[in-house]
C-alpha positions as CSV (number, residue, x, y, z in Angstrom):
1,M,0.0,0.0,0.0
2,A,2.9,2.4,0.8
3,A,4.3,1.8,-2.7
4,L,1.0,2.7,-4.3
5,R,0.7,5.9,-2.3
6,E,4.2,6.8,-3.2
7,R,3.5,6.3,-6.9
8,S,0.3,8.4,-6.5
9,L,2.3,11.2,-4.9
10,R,5.0,11.1,-7.7
11,L,2.4,11.1,-10.5
12,T,0.5,14.1,-8.9
13,R,3.7,15.9,-8.2
14,Y,4.8,15.4,-11.9
15,L,1.4,16.7,-13.0
16,E,1.8,19.7,-10.8
17,Q,5.3,20.5,-12.1
18,L,4.1,20.2,-15.8
19,L,1.1,22.5,-15.1
20,D,3.4,25.0,-13.3
21,T,5.7,25.1,-16.3
22,M,2.7,25.7,-18.6
23,A,1.4,28.5,-16.3
24,V,4.8,30.3,-16.5
25,Q,5.0,30.0,-20.3
26,D,1.4,31.1,-20.9
27,S,-0.7,34.0,-19.9
28,Q,-2.1,32.3,-16.8
29,P,-5.3,30.9,-18.3
30,F,-5.6,28.6,-15.2
31,T,-4.7,28.3,-11.6
32,I,-4.1,25.2,-9.5
33,I,-6.4,25.6,-6.5
34,T,-5.5,22.3,-4.7
35,P,-3.2,22.8,-1.7
36,R,0.5,22.5,-2.7
37,N,1.3,20.6,0.5
38,V,1.1,16.9,-0.4
39,K,-0.2,16.1,3.1
40,E,-3.2,18.3,2.5
41,R,-4.3,16.7,-0.8
42,G,-5.2,13.4,-2.3
43,A,-4.3,12.2,-5.8
44,Q,-6.1,14.9,-7.7
45,L,-5.5,18.5,-8.6
46,S,-8.3,21.0,-9.1
47,I,-7.6,23.5,-11.9
48,R,-9.6,26.8,-12.1
49,L,-9.9,28.1,-15.7
50,Q,-10.5,31.6,-16.7
51,P,-14.2,32.4,-17.2
52,G,-15.6,31.1,-20.4
53,L,-12.9,28.4,-20.9
54,L,-14.5,25.4,-19.2
55,E,-16.9,24.1,-21.9
56,P,-14.6,24.5,-25.0
57,V,-11.6,23.0,-23.1
58,L,-13.8,20.1,-21.9
59,E,-15.0,19.5,-25.5
60,H,-11.4,19.5,-26.8
61,L,-10.2,17.1,-24.0
62,Q,-13.1,14.7,-24.6
63,N,-12.5,14.7,-28.4
64,E,-8.9,13.6,-27.6
65,G,-10.1,10.9,-25.2
66,V,-9.0,12.6,-22.1
67,V,-11.3,12.1,-19.1
68,V,-11.5,14.7,-16.3
69,D,-14.0,15.7,-13.7
70,E,-15.7,19.1,-14.0
71,R,-17.0,21.4,-11.3
72,K,-19.0,24.2,-12.7
73,P,-18.6,27.1,-13.3
74,D,-14.8,26.9,-14.0
75,V,-13.0,23.9,-12.4
76,I,-11.6,20.7,-13.8
77,R,-10.2,18.0,-11.5
78,V,-7.4,15.8,-12.8
79,A,-6.6,12.6,-10.9
80,P,-3.8,10.3,-12.2
81,A,-4.7,6.9,-10.9
82,P,-1.6,5.1,-9.7
83,L,-2.9,1.6,-10.6
84,Y,-3.2,2.3,-14.3
85,N,-1.9,5.8,-15.3
86,T,1.7,6.3,-16.3
87,F,4.0,9.3,-16.4
88,V,3.4,9.3,-20.2
89,D,-0.3,9.6,-19.5
90,V,0.3,12.6,-17.3
91,W,2.5,14.2,-19.9
92,R,-0.1,13.5,-22.6
93,F,-2.8,15.1,-20.5
94,C,-0.7,18.3,-20.2
95,H,0.0,18.3,-23.9
96,V,-3.7,17.9,-24.8
97,F,-4.7,20.4,-22.1
98,K,-2.2,23.0,-23.5
99,Q,-3.5,22.4,-27.1
100,A,-7.1,23.0,-25.8
101,L,-6.2,26.2,-24.1
102,E,-4.2,27.5,-27.0
103,S,-7.0,26.7,-29.4
104,V,-9.7,28.3,-27.3
105,L,-7.7,31.4,-26.5
106,E,-6.7,31.8,-30.2
107,R,-10.4,31.6,-31.2
108,K,-11.4,34.1,-28.5
109,S,-8.6,36.5,-29.6
110,S,-9.5,36.3,-33.3
111,I,-13.2,37.0,-32.4
112,A,-12.2,40.0,-30.3
113,E,-10.0,41.4,-33.1
114,K,-12.7,40.9,-35.6
115,Y,-15.2,43.0,-33.6
116,S,-12.8,45.6,-32.1
117,V,-13.2,49.1,-33.2
């Protein structure tokens, strides 16, 4: 059981590190709202998206076969399961999540440009 918990901690820590790297590179379209202290959290991270991003990001994730939990109005919960998720799965989630954010933000930007005076 201890080995399983350790794997869970490592997967979630890796997810957190990848998301932190994305947040630094991008214009902060999301925030991790789960406590950073591993003793204060389980195996999931809650991610608050900027207003208006939840539905299109969820649609993109689902189209790519990525399963997350949603908490309206603007939170997704990501939980790498130590029994069957790998570090590659965590990396893939972050890759697809980044693509989803970029796609949605690009669309919003082009719409704003189109209608700006």
